[in-house]
SEDREN-793015 format. One record per residue: residue in one letter; x, y, z of N, C-alpha, C in turn. Coordinates in nm, 2 decimals. Each point is the difference from the previous one (the first is absolute). Layout:
<nodes>
@aa = a | n_east = X | n_north = Y | n_up = Z | ca_east = X | ca_north = Y | ca_up = Z | c_east = X | c_north = Y | c_up = Z
...
</nodes>
This chain:
<nodes>
@aa = m | n_east = -1.95 | n_north = -0.60 | n_up = 1.12 | ca_east = 0.12 | ca_north = -0.05 | ca_up = -0.05 | c_east = 0.10 | c_north = -0.04 | c_up = 0.12
@aa = q | n_east = 0.03 | n_north = -0.14 | n_up = -0.03 | ca_east = 0.07 | ca_north = -0.05 | ca_up = 0.12 | c_east = 0.19 | c_north = 0.04 | c_up = -0.05
@aa = l | n_east = 0.07 | n_north = 0.00 | n_up = 0.08 | ca_east = 0.10 | ca_north = 0.01 | ca_up = 0.00 | c_east = 0.11 | c_north = -0.10 | c_up = -0.07
@aa = s | n_east = -0.04 | n_north = -0.09 | n_up = -0.05 | ca_east = 0.06 | ca_north = -0.11 | ca_up = -0.11 | c_east = -0.03 | c_north = 0.06 | c_up = -0.10
@aa = e | n_east = -0.14 | n_north = 0.02 | n_up = -0.02 | ca_east = -0.03 | ca_north = 0.05 | ca_up = -0.14 | c_east = 0.06 | c_north = 0.12 | c_up = -0.04
@aa = f | n_east = 0.03 | n_north = 0.10 | n_up = 0.09 | ca_east = 0.08 | ca_north = 0.13 | ca_up = -0.02 | c_east = 0.14 | c_north = -0.03 | c_up = -0.05
@aa = v | n_east = 0.06 | n_north = -0.09 | n_up = 0.07 | ca_east = 0.13 | ca_north = -0.04 | ca_up = -0.04 | c_east = 0.01 | c_north = -0.07 | c_up = -0.15
@aa = e | n_east = -0.10 | n_north = -0.08 | n_up = 0.00 | ca_east = 0.00 | ca_north = -0.05 | ca_up = -0.17 | c_east = -0.02 | c_north = 0.12 | c_up = -0.10
@aa = i | n_east = -0.07 | n_north = 0.09 | n_up = 0.04 | ca_east = -0.06 | ca_north = 0.08 | ca_up = -0.11 | c_east = 0.17 | c_north = 0.09 | c_up = 0.01
@aa = t | n_east = 0.07 | n_north = 0.04 | n_up = 0.10 | ca_east = 0.11 | ca_north = 0.10 | ca_up = 0.00 | c_east = 0.11 | c_north = -0.08 | c_up = -0.07
@aa = e | n_east = 0.01 | n_north = -0.13 | n_up = -0.01 | ca_east = 0.11 | ca_north = -0.07 | ca_up = -0.06 | c_east = -0.03 | c_north = -0.01 | c_up = -0.10
@aa = f | n_east = -0.12 | n_north = 0.01 | n_up = -0.05 | ca_east = -0.04 | ca_north = -0.01 | ca_up = -0.13 | c_east = 0.01 | c_north = 0.12 | c_up = -0.09
@aa = l | n_east = -0.01 | n_north = 0.11 | n_up = 0.07 | ca_east = -0.01 | ca_north = 0.12 | ca_up = -0.06 | c_east = 0.13 | c_north = 0.07 | c_up = -0.03
@aa = s | n_east = 0.10 | n_north = -0.03 | n_up = 0.15 | ca_east = 0.11 | ca_north = 0.06 | ca_up = 0.00 | c_east = 0.11 | c_north = -0.10 | c_up = -0.07
@aa = i | n_east = 0.00 | n_north = -0.13 | n_up = 0.00 | ca_east = 0.11 | ca_north = -0.11 | ca_up = -0.01 | c_east = -0.03 | c_north = -0.02 | c_up = -0.14
@aa = l | n_east = -0.11 | n_north = 0.00 | n_up = -0.06 | ca_east = -0.03 | ca_north = -0.09 | ca_up = -0.13 | c_east = 0.02 | c_north = 0.11 | c_up = -0.10
@aa = n | n_east = -0.04 | n_north = 0.16 | n_up = 0.03 | ca_east = 0.03 | ca_north = 0.07 | ca_up = -0.09 | c_east = 0.12 | c_north = 0.07 | c_up = 0.03
@aa = g | n_east = 0.09 | n_north = -0.03 | n_up = 0.12 | ca_east = 0.13 | ca_north = 0.06 | ca_up = -0.05 | c_east = 0.08 | c_north = -0.11 | c_up = -0.09
@aa = r | n_east = -0.05 | n_north = -0.09 | n_up = 0.04 | ca_east = 0.11 | ca_north = -0.14 | ca_up = -0.07 | c_east = -0.05 | c_north = 0.02 | c_up = -0.15
@aa = l | n_east = -0.11 | n_north = 0.05 | n_up = -0.03 | ca_east = -0.04 | ca_north = -0.01 | ca_up = -0.17 | c_east = 0.06 | c_north = 0.13 | c_up = -0.03
@aa = s | n_east = 0.00 | n_north = 0.08 | n_up = 0.05 | ca_east = 0.06 | ca_north = 0.13 | ca_up = -0.05 | c_east = 0.15 | c_north = -0.01 | c_up = -0.01
@aa = a | n_east = 0.06 | n_north = -0.05 | n_up = 0.09 | ca_east = 0.15 | ca_north = -0.03 | ca_up = 0.00 | c_east = 0.02 | c_north = -0.11 | c_up = -0.12
@aa = a | n_east = -0.08 | n_north = -0.10 | n_up = 0.00 | ca_east = 0.04 | ca_north = -0.08 | ca_up = -0.12 | c_east = -0.02 | c_north = 0.06 | c_up = -0.15
@aa = i | n_east = -0.09 | n_north = 0.10 | n_up = -0.01 | ca_east = 0.00 | ca_north = 0.04 | ca_up = -0.10 | c_east = 0.09 | c_north = 0.12 | c_up = -0.07
@aa = n | n_east = 0.03 | n_north = 0.04 | n_up = 0.09 | ca_east = 0.12 | ca_north = 0.12 | ca_up = 0.03 | c_east = 0.10 | c_north = -0.07 | c_up = -0.03
@aa = r | n_east = 0.07 | n_north = -0.11 | n_up = 0.07 | ca_east = 0.09 | ca_north = -0.08 | ca_up = -0.04 | c_east = 0.02 | c_north = -0.07 | c_up = -0.15
@aa = q | n_east = -0.12 | n_north = -0.04 | n_up = -0.06 | ca_east = 0.01 | ca_north = -0.06 | ca_up = -0.12 | c_east = 0.02 | c_north = 0.12 | c_up = -0.10
@aa = l | n_east = -0.08 | n_north = 0.12 | n_up = 0.01 | ca_east = -0.01 | ca_north = 0.09 | ca_up = -0.09 | c_east = 0.19 | c_north = 0.05 | c_up = -0.02
@aa = n | n_east = 0.03 | n_north = 0.02 | n_up = 0.12 | ca_east = 0.15 | ca_north = 0.07 | ca_up = 0.01 | c_east = 0.05 | c_north = -0.13 | c_up = -0.09
@aa = r | n_east = 0.05 | n_north = -0.13 | n_up = 0.03 | ca_east = 0.05 | ca_north = -0.07 | ca_up = -0.06 | c_east = -0.03 | c_north = -0.01 | c_up = -0.15
@aa = k | n_east = -0.10 | n_north = 0.04 | n_up = -0.04 | ca_east = -0.06 | ca_north = -0.01 | ca_up = -0.14 | c_east = 0.07 | c_north = 0.13 | c_up = -0.07
@aa = f | n_east = -0.03 | n_north = 0.11 | n_up = 0.07 | ca_east = 0.04 | ca_north = 0.14 | ca_up = -0.06 | c_east = 0.14 | c_north = -0.03 | c_up = -0.03
@aa = k | n_east = 0.11 | n_north = -0.05 | n_up = 0.10 | ca_east = 0.13 | ca_north = 0.01 | ca_up = 0.00 | c_east = 0.04 | c_north = -0.11 | c_up = -0.13
@aa = a | n_east = -0.08 | n_north = -0.12 | n_up = 0.01 | ca_east = 0.04 | ca_north = -0.10 | ca_up = -0.12 | c_east = -0.04 | c_north = 0.06 | c_up = -0.14
@aa = e | n_east = -0.08 | n_north = 0.09 | n_up = 0.00 | ca_east = -0.03 | ca_north = 0.08 | ca_up = -0.11 | c_east = 0.09 | c_north = 0.13 | c_up = -0.06
@aa = g | n_east = 0.07 | n_north = 0.00 | n_up = 0.10 | ca_east = 0.10 | ca_north = 0.12 | ca_up = -0.04 | c_east = -0.04 | c_north = 0.14 | c_up = 0.07
@aa = l | n_east = -0.13 | n_north = -0.02 | n_up = 0.07 | ca_east = -0.06 | ca_north = 0.14 | ca_up = 0.03 | c_east = 0.05 | c_north = 0.02 | c_up = 0.15
@aa = d | n_east = 0.06 | n_north = 0.13 | n_up = 0.01 | ca_east = 0.07 | ca_north = 0.03 | ca_up = 0.16 | c_east = -0.11 | c_north = 0.08 | c_up = 0.04
@aa = i | n_east = -0.09 | n_north = -0.07 | n_up = 0.05 | ca_east = -0.12 | ca_north = 0.07 | ca_up = 0.10 | c_east = -0.06 | c_north = -0.09 | c_up = 0.09
@aa = t | n_east = -0.02 | n_north = 0.04 | n_up = 0.10 | ca_east = -0.07 | ca_north = -0.09 | ca_up = 0.12 | c_east = -0.15 | c_north = -0.01 | c_up = -0.03
@aa = t | n_east = -0.08 | n_north = -0.03 | n_up = 0.09 | ca_east = -0.14 | ca_north = -0.02 | ca_up = 0.00 | c_east = -0.03 | c_north = 0.14 | c_up = 0.08
@aa = e | n_east = 0.05 | n_north = 0.05 | n_up = 0.05 | ca_east = -0.02 | ca_north = 0.14 | ca_up = 0.10 | c_east = 0.01 | c_north = 0.09 | c_up = -0.13
@aa = q | n_east = 0.10 | n_north = 0.00 | n_up = -0.08 | ca_east = 0.03 | ca_north = 0.09 | ca_up = -0.09 | c_east = -0.09 | c_north = -0.03 | c_up = -0.13
@aa = w | n_east = -0.04 | n_north = -0.10 | n_up = 0.01 | ca_east = -0.09 | ca_north = -0.04 | ca_up = -0.14 | c_east = -0.15 | c_north = 0.07 | c_up = 0.05
@aa = s | n_east = -0.01 | n_north = -0.02 | n_up = 0.13 | ca_east = -0.12 | ca_north = 0.06 | ca_up = 0.02 | c_east = -0.05 | c_north = 0.16 | c_up = 0.02
@aa = v | n_east = 0.11 | n_north = 0.09 | n_up = -0.01 | ca_east = -0.02 | ca_north = 0.12 | ca_up = -0.05 | c_east = 0.00 | c_north = 0.03 | c_up = -0.12
@aa = l | n_east = 0.07 | n_north = -0.08 | n_up = -0.09 | ca_east = 0.04 | ca_north = 0.00 | ca_up = -0.13 | c_east = -0.18 | c_north = -0.04 | c_up = -0.07
@aa = a | n_east = -0.03 | n_north = -0.09 | n_up = 0.07 | ca_east = -0.13 | ca_north = -0.05 | ca_up = -0.07 | c_east = -0.12 | c_north = 0.12 | c_up = 0.02
@aa = c | n_east = 0.00 | n_north = 0.08 | n_up = 0.11 | ca_east = -0.08 | ca_north = 0.14 | ca_up = 0.03 | c_east = 0.05 | c_north = 0.10 | c_up = -0.14
@aa = l | n_east = 0.10 | n_north = -0.02 | n_up = -0.01 | ca_east = 0.05 | ca_north = 0.12 | ca_up = -0.11 | c_east = -0.03 | c_north = -0.04 | c_up = -0.14
@aa = w | n_east = -0.01 | n_north = -0.14 | n_up = -0.01 | ca_east = -0.05 | ca_north = -0.03 | ca_up = -0.12 | c_east = -0.12 | c_north = -0.01 | c_up = -0.05
@aa = n | n_east = -0.08 | n_north = -0.01 | n_up = 0.10 | ca_east = -0.15 | ca_north = 0.04 | ca_up = 0.04 | c_east = -0.01 | c_north = 0.14 | c_up = -0.05
@aa = q | n_east = 0.06 | n_north = 0.07 | n_up = 0.07 | ca_east = 0.00 | ca_north = 0.15 | ca_up = 0.00 | c_east = 0.12 | c_north = 0.06 | c_up = 0.00
@aa = d | n_east = 0.07 | n_north = 0.06 | n_up = -0.11 | ca_east = 0.13 | ca_north = 0.09 | ca_up = 0.04 | c_east = -0.03 | c_north = 0.14 | c_up = 0.07
@aa = r | n_east = 0.09 | n_north = 0.05 | n_up = 0.05 | ca_east = 0.03 | ca_north = 0.11 | ca_up = 0.07 | c_east = -0.11 | c_north = 0.04 | c_up = 0.13
@aa = l | n_east = 0.05 | n_north = -0.11 | n_up = 0.07 | ca_east = -0.10 | ca_north = 0.00 | ca_up = 0.12 | c_east = 0.09 | c_north = 0.07 | c_up = 0.14
@aa = t | n_east = -0.03 | n_north = 0.04 | n_up = 0.08 | ca_east = 0.06 | ca_north = 0.07 | ca_up = 0.10 | c_east = 0.06 | c_north = -0.12 | c_up = 0.09
@aa = q | n_east = 0.10 | n_north = 0.06 | n_up = 0.11 | ca_east = 0.04 | ca_north = -0.14 | ca_up = 0.08 | c_east = -0.09 | c_north = -0.01 | c_up = 0.08
@aa = q | n_east = -0.10 | n_north = 0.05 | n_up = 0.04 | ca_east = -0.10 | ca_north = -0.01 | ca_up = 0.12 | c_east = -0.10 | c_north = -0.10 | c_up = -0.09
@aa = e | n_east = -0.05 | n_north = 0.01 | n_up = -0.12 | ca_east = -0.10 | ca_north = -0.08 | ca_up = -0.04 | c_east = 0.07 | c_north = -0.14 | c_up = -0.03
@aa = i | n_east = 0.12 | n_north = 0.00 | n_up = -0.05 | ca_east = 0.06 | ca_north = -0.15 | ca_up = 0.01 | c_east = 0.03 | c_north = -0.06 | c_up = 0.13
@aa = s | n_east = 0.00 | n_north = 0.08 | n_up = 0.11 | ca_east = -0.01 | ca_north = -0.04 | ca_up = 0.12 | c_east = -0.13 | c_north = -0.04 | c_up = 0.01
@aa = d | n_east = -0.11 | n_north = 0.07 | n_up = 0.00 | ca_east = -0.14 | ca_north = -0.05 | ca_up = 0.04 | c_east = -0.03 | c_north = -0.14 | c_up = -0.08
@aa = l | n_east = 0.04 | n_north = 0.00 | n_up = -0.13 | ca_east = -0.03 | ca_north = -0.11 | ca_up = -0.10 | c_east = 0.08 | c_north = -0.13 | c_up = 0.04
@aa = t | n_east = 0.13 | n_north = 0.00 | n_up = 0.05 | ca_east = 0.06 | ca_north = -0.13 | ca_up = 0.05 | c_east = -0.02 | c_north = -0.02 | c_up = 0.17
@aa = f | n_east = -0.05 | n_north = 0.10 | n_up = 0.07 | ca_east = 0.00 | ca_north = -0.03 | ca_up = 0.13 | c_east = 0.12 | c_north = 0.03 | c_up = 0.04
@aa = k | n_east = 0.08 | n_north = 0.09 | n_up = -0.02 | ca_east = 0.15 | ca_north = 0.00 | ca_up = 0.05 | c_east = 0.02 | c_north = 0.11 | c_up = 0.07
@aa = d | n_east = 0.07 | n_north = 0.01 | n_up = 0.10 | ca_east = 0.01 | ca_north = 0.16 | ca_up = 0.05 | c_east = 0.11 | c_north = 0.07 | c_up = -0.11
@aa = k | n_east = 0.00 | n_north = 0.13 | n_up = 0.07 | ca_east = 0.08 | ca_north = 0.07 | ca_up = -0.11 | c_east = 0.14 | c_north = -0.04 | c_up = 0.01
@aa = a | n_east = 0.07 | n_north = -0.01 | n_up = 0.11 | ca_east = 0.14 | ca_north = -0.05 | ca_up = 0.00 | c_east = 0.04 | c_north = -0.09 | c_up = -0.08
@aa = s | n_east = -0.10 | n_north = -0.13 | n_up = 0.00 | ca_east = 0.02 | ca_north = -0.12 | ca_up = -0.08 | c_east = 0.01 | c_north = 0.07 | c_up = -0.16
@aa = i | n_east = -0.10 | n_north = 0.06 | n_up = -0.01 | ca_east = -0.02 | ca_north = 0.04 | ca_up = -0.16 | c_east = 0.12 | c_north = 0.09 | c_up = -0.06
@aa = t | n_east = 0.05 | n_north = 0.11 | n_up = 0.11 | ca_east = 0.10 | ca_north = 0.05 | ca_up = -0.04 | c_east = 0.12 | c_north = -0.07 | c_up = -0.03
@aa = r | n_east = 0.02 | n_north = -0.11 | n_up = 0.08 | ca_east = 0.13 | ca_north = -0.08 | ca_up = -0.04 | c_east = -0.02 | c_north = -0.10 | c_up = -0.14
@aa = l | n_east = -0.14 | n_north = -0.04 | n_up = 0.01 | ca_east = -0.01 | ca_north = -0.05 | ca_up = -0.15 | c_east = 0.02 | c_north = 0.05 | c_up = -0.11
@aa = l | n_east = -0.05 | n_north = 0.17 | n_up = 0.00 | ca_east = -0.01 | ca_north = 0.09 | ca_up = -0.09 | c_east = 0.16 | c_north = 0.01 | c_up = -0.03
@aa = d | n_east = 0.10 | n_north = 0.03 | n_up = 0.11 | ca_east = 0.10 | ca_north = 0.03 | ca_up = -0.02 | c_east = 0.10 | c_north = -0.13 | c_up = -0.08
@aa = t | n_east = -0.04 | n_north = -0.11 | n_up = 0.03 | ca_east = 0.06 | ca_north = -0.12 | ca_up = -0.07 | c_east = -0.04 | c_north = 0.02 | c_up = -0.13
@aa = l | n_east = -0.13 | n_north = 0.00 | n_up = -0.01 | ca_east = -0.05 | ca_north = 0.02 | ca_up = -0.16 | c_east = 0.05 | c_north = 0.12 | c_up = -0.08
@aa = s | n_east = 0.02 | n_north = 0.08 | n_up = 0.07 | ca_east = 0.06 | ca_north = 0.10 | ca_up = -0.09 | c_east = 0.15 | c_north = -0.01 | c_up = 0.01
@aa = k | n_east = 0.08 | n_north = -0.08 | n_up = 0.06 | ca_east = 0.14 | ca_north = -0.05 | ca_up = -0.02 | c_east = 0.00 | c_north = -0.08 | c_up = -0.13
@aa = h | n_east = -0.11 | n_north = -0.10 | n_up = -0.01 | ca_east = 0.00 | ca_north = -0.08 | ca_up = -0.12 | c_east = -0.06 | c_north = 0.05 | c_up = -0.12
@aa = n | n_east = -0.01 | n_north = 0.14 | n_up = 0.01 | ca_east = -0.07 | ca_north = 0.07 | ca_up = -0.14 | c_east = -0.12 | c_north = -0.06 | c_up = -0.03
@aa = l | n_east = -0.12 | n_north = -0.03 | n_up = 0.11 | ca_east = -0.10 | ca_north = -0.03 | ca_up = -0.06 | c_east = -0.09 | c_north = 0.10 | c_up = 0.02
@aa = i | n_east = 0.03 | n_north = 0.08 | n_up = 0.11 | ca_east = -0.14 | ca_north = 0.14 | ca_up = 0.04 | c_east = 0.10 | c_north = 0.10 | c_up = -0.02
@aa = v | n_east = -0.05 | n_north = 0.12 | n_up = 0.00 | ca_east = 0.06 | ca_north = 0.12 | ca_up = 0.02 | c_east = -0.12 | c_north = 0.08 | c_up = 0.11
@aa = r | n_east = 0.07 | n_north = 0.09 | n_up = 0.07 | ca_east = -0.11 | ca_north = 0.08 | ca_up = 0.05 | c_east = 0.04 | c_north = 0.18 | c_up = -0.05
@aa = v | n_east = -0.14 | n_north = 0.04 | n_up = -0.01 | ca_east = -0.03 | ca_north = 0.12 | ca_up = -0.08 | c_east = -0.08 | c_north = 0.09 | c_up = 0.08
@aa = s | n_east = 0.01 | n_north = 0.12 | n_up = 0.02 | ca_east = -0.06 | ca_north = 0.10 | ca_up = 0.08 | c_east = -0.11 | c_north = 0.01 | c_up = -0.05
@aa = d | n_east = -0.12 | n_north = -0.02 | n_up = 0.09 | ca_east = -0.15 | ca_north = 0.09 | ca_up = -0.07 | c_east = -0.01 | c_north = 0.11 | c_up = -0.04
@aa = p | n_east = -0.04 | n_north = 0.02 | n_up = -0.12 | ca_east = -0.01 | ca_north = 0.14 | ca_up = -0.02 | c_east = -0.07 | c_north = 0.10 | c_up = 0.07
@aa = k | n_east = -0.11 | n_north = -0.08 | n_up = 0.04 | ca_east = -0.08 | ca_north = 0.09 | ca_up = 0.10 | c_east = 0.02 | c_north = -0.01 | c_up = 0.18
@aa = d | n_east = 0.07 | n_north = -0.06 | n_up = 0.00 | ca_east = 0.08 | ca_north = -0.01 | ca_up = 0.15 | c_east = 0.13 | c_north = -0.06 | c_up = -0.01
@aa = r | n_east = 0.08 | n_north = 0.13 | n_up = -0.02 | ca_east = 0.17 | ca_north = -0.06 | ca_up = -0.01 | c_east = 0.03 | c_north = -0.08 | c_up = 0.16
@aa = r | n_east = -0.09 | n_north = -0.01 | n_up = 0.09 | ca_east = 0.06 | ca_north = -0.07 | ca_up = 0.14 | c_east = -0.05 | c_north = -0.17 | c_up = -0.05
@aa = i | n_east = -0.07 | n_north = -0.02 | n_up = -0.07 | ca_east = -0.03 | ca_north = -0.12 | ca_up = -0.06 | c_east = 0.06 | c_north = -0.06 | c_up = -0.09
@aa = n | n_east = 0.07 | n_north = -0.15 | n_up = -0.02 | ca_east = 0.06 | ca_north = -0.03 | ca_up = -0.12 | c_east = -0.10 | c_north = -0.11 | c_up = -0.06
@aa = l | n_east = -0.01 | n_north = 0.00 | n_up = -0.10 | ca_east = -0.08 | ca_north = -0.10 | ca_up = -0.10 | c_east = 0.11 | c_north = -0.11 | c_up = -0.03
@aa = i | n_east = -0.04 | n_north = -0.14 | n_up = 0.01 | ca_east = 0.09 | ca_north = -0.13 | ca_up = -0.05 | c_east = -0.01 | c_north = -0.02 | c_up = -0.13
@aa = h | n_east = 0.05 | n_north = 0.01 | n_up = -0.10 | ca_east = 0.02 | ca_north = -0.06 | ca_up = -0.14 | c_east = 0.08 | c_north = -0.10 | c_up = -0.05
@aa = l | n_east = -0.06 | n_north = -0.08 | n_up = -0.06 | ca_east = 0.09 | ca_north = -0.10 | ca_up = -0.05 | c_east = 0.08 | c_north = 0.03 | c_up = -0.10
@aa = t | n_east = 0.13 | n_north = -0.06 | n_up = 0.00 | ca_east = 0.08 | ca_north = 0.03 | ca_up = -0.10 | c_east = -0.03 | c_north = -0.09 | c_up = -0.13
@aa = k | n_east = 0.07 | n_north = 0.01 | n_up = -0.10 | ca_east = -0.01 | ca_north = -0.08 | ca_up = -0.11 | c_east = 0.01 | c_north = -0.13 | c_up = 0.04
@aa = a | n_east = 0.14 | n_north = -0.04 | n_up = 0.10 | ca_east = 0.01 | ca_north = -0.11 | ca_up = 0.01 | c_east = -0.11 | c_north = -0.05 | c_up = 0.10
@aa = g | n_east = -0.03 | n_north = 0.05 | n_up = 0.08 | ca_east = -0.13 | ca_north = -0.03 | ca_up = 0.12 | c_east = -0.11 | c_north = -0.04 | c_up = -0.10
@aa = i | n_east = -0.04 | n_north = 0.05 | n_up = -0.10 | ca_east = -0.11 | ca_north = -0.04 | ca_up = -0.09 | c_east = 0.01 | c_north = -0.10 | c_up = -0.05
@aa = e | n_east = 0.11 | n_north = -0.04 | n_up = -0.08 | ca_east = 0.07 | ca_north = -0.12 | ca_up = -0.07 | c_east = -0.02 | c_north = -0.12 | c_up = 0.10
@aa = m | n_east = 0.02 | n_north = 0.02 | n_up = 0.14 | ca_east = 0.02 | ca_north = -0.12 | ca_up = 0.07 | c_east = -0.14 | c_north = -0.08 | c_up = 0.05
@aa = e | n_east = -0.13 | n_north = 0.12 | n_up = -0.02 | ca_east = -0.09 | ca_north = -0.04 | ca_up = 0.01 | c_east = -0.05 | c_north = -0.16 | c_up = -0.04
@aa = q | n_east = 0.02 | n_north = -0.01 | n_up = -0.15 | ca_east = -0.06 | ca_north = -0.10 | ca_up = -0.07 | c_east = 0.04 | c_north = -0.15 | c_up = 0.06
@aa = k | n_east = 0.15 | n_north = 0.01 | n_up = 0.00 | ca_east = 0.07 | ca_north = -0.13 | ca_up = 0.07 | c_east = -0.03 | c_north = -0.02 | c_up = 0.17
@aa = a | n_east = -0.02 | n_north = 0.13 | n_up = 0.05 | ca_east = 0.00 | ca_north = -0.03 | ca_up = 0.17 | c_east = -0.19 | c_north = -0.06 | c_up = 0.01
@aa = m | n_east = -0.10 | n_north = 0.05 | n_up = -0.08 | ca_east = -0.10 | ca_north = -0.02 | ca_up = 0.00 | c_east = -0.05 | c_north = -0.15 | c_up = -0.03
@aa = a | n_east = 0.10 | n_north = -0.06 | n_up = -0.10 | ca_east = -0.02 | ca_north = -0.12 | ca_up = -0.05 | c_east = 0.06 | c_north = -0.11 | c_up = 0.12
@aa = i | n_east = 0.11 | n_north = 0.04 | n_up = 0.06 | ca_east = 0.02 | ca_north = -0.05 | ca_up = 0.12 | c_east = -0.09 | c_north = -0.04 | c_up = 0.09
@aa = v | n_east = -0.06 | n_north = 0.09 | n_up = 0.06 | ca_east = -0.09 | ca_north = 0.04 | ca_up = 0.10 | c_east = -0.14 | c_north = -0.08 | c_up = -0.04
@aa = q | n_east = -0.03 | n_north = -0.01 | n_up = -0.13 | ca_east = -0.11 | ca_north = -0.08 | ca_up = -0.03 | c_east = 0.00 | c_north = -0.14 | c_up = -0.03
@aa = d | n_east = 0.16 | n_north = -0.05 | n_up = -0.04 | ca_east = 0.03 | ca_north = -0.10 | ca_up = -0.02 | c_east = -0.01 | c_north = -0.07 | c_up = 0.17
@aa = s | n_east = 0.04 | n_north = 0.06 | n_up = 0.08 | ca_east = 0.01 | ca_north = -0.04 | ca_up = 0.13 | c_east = -0.12 | c_north = -0.04 | c_up = 0.09
@aa = f | n_east = -0.08 | n_north = 0.10 | n_up = -0.03 | ca_east = -0.17 | ca_north = -0.01 | ca_up = 0.03 | c_east = -0.06 | c_north = -0.09 | c_up = -0.05
@aa = k | n_east = 0.01 | n_north = -0.03 | n_up = -0.13 | ca_east = -0.07 | ca_north = -0.10 | ca_up = -0.06 | c_east = 0.03 | c_north = -0.14 | c_up = 0.03
@aa = m | n_east = 0.16 | n_north = -0.03 | n_up = 0.05 | ca_east = 0.02 | ca_north = -0.11 | ca_up = 0.04 | c_east = -0.05 | c_north = 0.01 | c_up = 0.16
@aa = a | n_east = 0.00 | n_north = 0.08 | n_up = 0.07 | ca_east = -0.05 | ca_north = -0.02 | ca_up = 0.11 | c_east = -0.16 | c_north = -0.02 | c_up = 0.04
@aa = i | n_east = -0.06 | n_north = 0.03 | n_up = -0.13 | ca_east = -0.15 | ca_north = -0.02 | ca_up = 0.03 | c_east = -0.05 | c_north = -0.12 | c_up = -0.10
@aa = a | n_east = 0.10 | n_north = -0.06 | n_up = -0.04 | ca_east = 0.00 | ca_north = -0.09 | ca_up = -0.10 | c_east = -0.13 | c_north = -0.12 | c_up = 0.02
@aa = d | n_east = -0.01 | n_north = -0.05 | n_up = 0.12 | ca_east = -0.07 | ca_north = -0.12 | ca_up = 0.06 | c_east = -0.12 | c_north = 0.07 | c_up = 0.08
@aa = i | n_east = -0.04 | n_north = 0.12 | n_up = -0.04 | ca_east = -0.11 | ca_north = 0.07 | ca_up = 0.09 | c_east = -0.11 | c_north = 0.04 | c_up = -0.09
@aa = a | n_east = -0.13 | n_north = -0.03 | n_up = 0.04 | ca_east = -0.12 | ca_north = -0.01 | ca_up = -0.08 | c_east = -0.02 | c_north = 0.16 | c_up = 0.01
@aa = p | n_east = -0.04 | n_north = 0.06 | n_up = -0.12 | ca_east = -0.04 | ca_north = 0.14 | ca_up = 0.00 | c_east = -0.07 | c_north = 0.03 | c_up = 0.10
@aa = n | n_east = -0.14 | n_north = -0.07 | n_up = 0.03 | ca_east = -0.08 | ca_north = 0.05 | ca_up = 0.11 | c_east = 0.07 | c_north = 0.02 | c_up = 0.15
@aa = d | n_east = 0.09 | n_north = -0.11 | n_up = -0.02 | ca_east = 0.06 | ca_north = 0.00 | ca_up = 0.16 | c_east = 0.10 | c_north = 0.13 | c_up = 0.00
@aa = l | n_east = 0.08 | n_north = 0.04 | n_up = -0.10 | ca_east = 0.07 | ca_north = 0.13 | ca_up = -0.03 | c_east = -0.07 | c_north = 0.13 | c_up = 0.04
@aa = l | n_east = -0.11 | n_north = 0.03 | n_up = -0.06 | ca_east = -0.09 | ca_north = 0.09 | ca_up = 0.00 | c_east = -0.07 | c_north = 0.01 | c_up = 0.16
@aa = y | n_east = -0.02 | n_north = -0.12 | n_up = 0.08 | ca_east = -0.07 | ca_north = 0.01 | ca_up = 0.13 | c_east = 0.10 | c_north = 0.04 | c_up = 0.07
@aa = t | n_east = 0.15 | n_north = -0.05 | n_up = -0.02 | ca_east = 0.10 | ca_north = 0.03 | ca_up = 0.11 | c_east = 0.05 | c_north = 0.15 | c_up = -0.04
@aa = k | n_east = -0.01 | n_north = 0.06 | n_up = -0.11 | ca_east = 0.02 | ca_north = 0.11 | ca_up = -0.05 | c_east = -0.07 | c_north = 0.10 | c_up = 0.08
@aa = n | n_east = -0.15 | n_north = -0.05 | n_up = 0.03 | ca_east = -0.10 | ca_north = 0.09 | ca_up = 0.04 | c_east = 0.03 | c_north = 0.01 | c_up = 0.14
@aa = i | n_east = 0.03 | n_north = -0.15 | n_up = 0.08 | ca_east = 0.03 | ca_north = 0.02 | ca_up = 0.11 | c_east = 0.11 | c_north = 0.12 | c_up = 0.06
@aa = l | n_east = 0.09 | n_north = -0.02 | n_up = -0.10 | ca_east = 0.12 | ca_north = 0.07 | ca_up = 0.04 | c_east = -0.02 | c_north = 0.17 | c_up = -0.01
@aa = y | n_east = -0.07 | n_north = 0.02 | n_up = -0.07 | ca_east = -0.05 | ca_north = 0.13 | ca_up = -0.02 | c_east = -0.10 | c_north = 0.03 | c_up = 0.12
@aa = k | n_east = -0.07 | n_north = -0.08 | n_up = 0.05 | ca_east = -0.08 | ca_north = 0.03 | ca_up = 0.12 | c_east = 0.13 | c_north = 0.02 | c_up = 0.10
@aa = l | n_east = 0.08 | n_north = -0.08 | n_up = 0.03 | ca_east = 0.11 | ca_north = 0.02 | ca_up = 0.12 | c_east = 0.04 | c_north = 0.11 | c_up = -0.04
@aa = l | n_east = 0.07 | n_north = 0.06 | n_up = -0.12 | ca_east = 0.09 | ca_north = 0.14 | ca_up = 0.01 | c_east = -0.12 | c_north = 0.10 | c_up = 0.05
@aa = n | n_east = -0.13 | n_north = 0.01 | n_up = -0.09 | ca_east = -0.10 | ca_north = 0.11 | ca_up = 0.02 | c_east = -0.03 | c_north = 0.00 | c_up = 0.17
@aa = n | n_east = -0.02 | n_north = -0.12 | n_up = 0.06 | ca_east = -0.01 | ca_north = 0.01 | ca_up = 0.14 | c_east = 0.12 | c_north = 0.08 | c_up = 0.09
@aa = i | n_east = 0.10 | n_north = -0.05 | n_up = -0.02 | ca_east = 0.11 | ca_north = 0.05 | ca_up = 0.03 | c_east = 0.03 | c_north = 0.16 | c_up = -0.03
@aa = l | n_east = 0.01 | n_north = 0.02 | n_up = -0.10 | ca_east = -0.01 | ca_north = 0.17 | ca_up = -0.07 | c_east = -0.11 | c_north = 0.07 | c_up = 0.05
@aa = q | n_east = -0.13 | n_north = -0.06 | n_up = 0.06 | ca_east = -0.09 | ca_north = 0.09 | ca_up = 0.05 | c_east = 0.00 | c_north = 0.06 | c_up = 0.15
@aa = q | n_east = 0.11 | n_north = -0.09 | n_up = 0.06 | ca_east = 0.03 | ca_north = 0.04 | ca_up = 0.18 | c_east = 0.08 | c_north = 0.13 | c_up = -0.01
</nodes>
């Protein structure tokens, strides 16, 4: 591989991926705010884990979101202040906290997920299903290559 090819690949992966991620986050944050949801995309990612399976440990949420423990602690603190989650000691091991959704956290799911689904439908509106599947497969291969190191 020549240097120019390496630079193009690096630019593609880092710049384009970073720009796409930032654009998605900005759009979702604007839509959450416009719909009266007092959450960020970072908080949504934690809530989405809990909507999928309530009563996760902080470590499990960290693993699922690829966020470090300190970031998860701050996110959980904020979600707790907004009465969306509570921490409860694990009855099997009191050193571990299980993260539970509150009633307000559960009730937010439908509205937040509708916003996310609408945003992604808009983002993929003019992309053929086969192209989306191909892109998804490539992204998973890239992720797996990185995680295997």
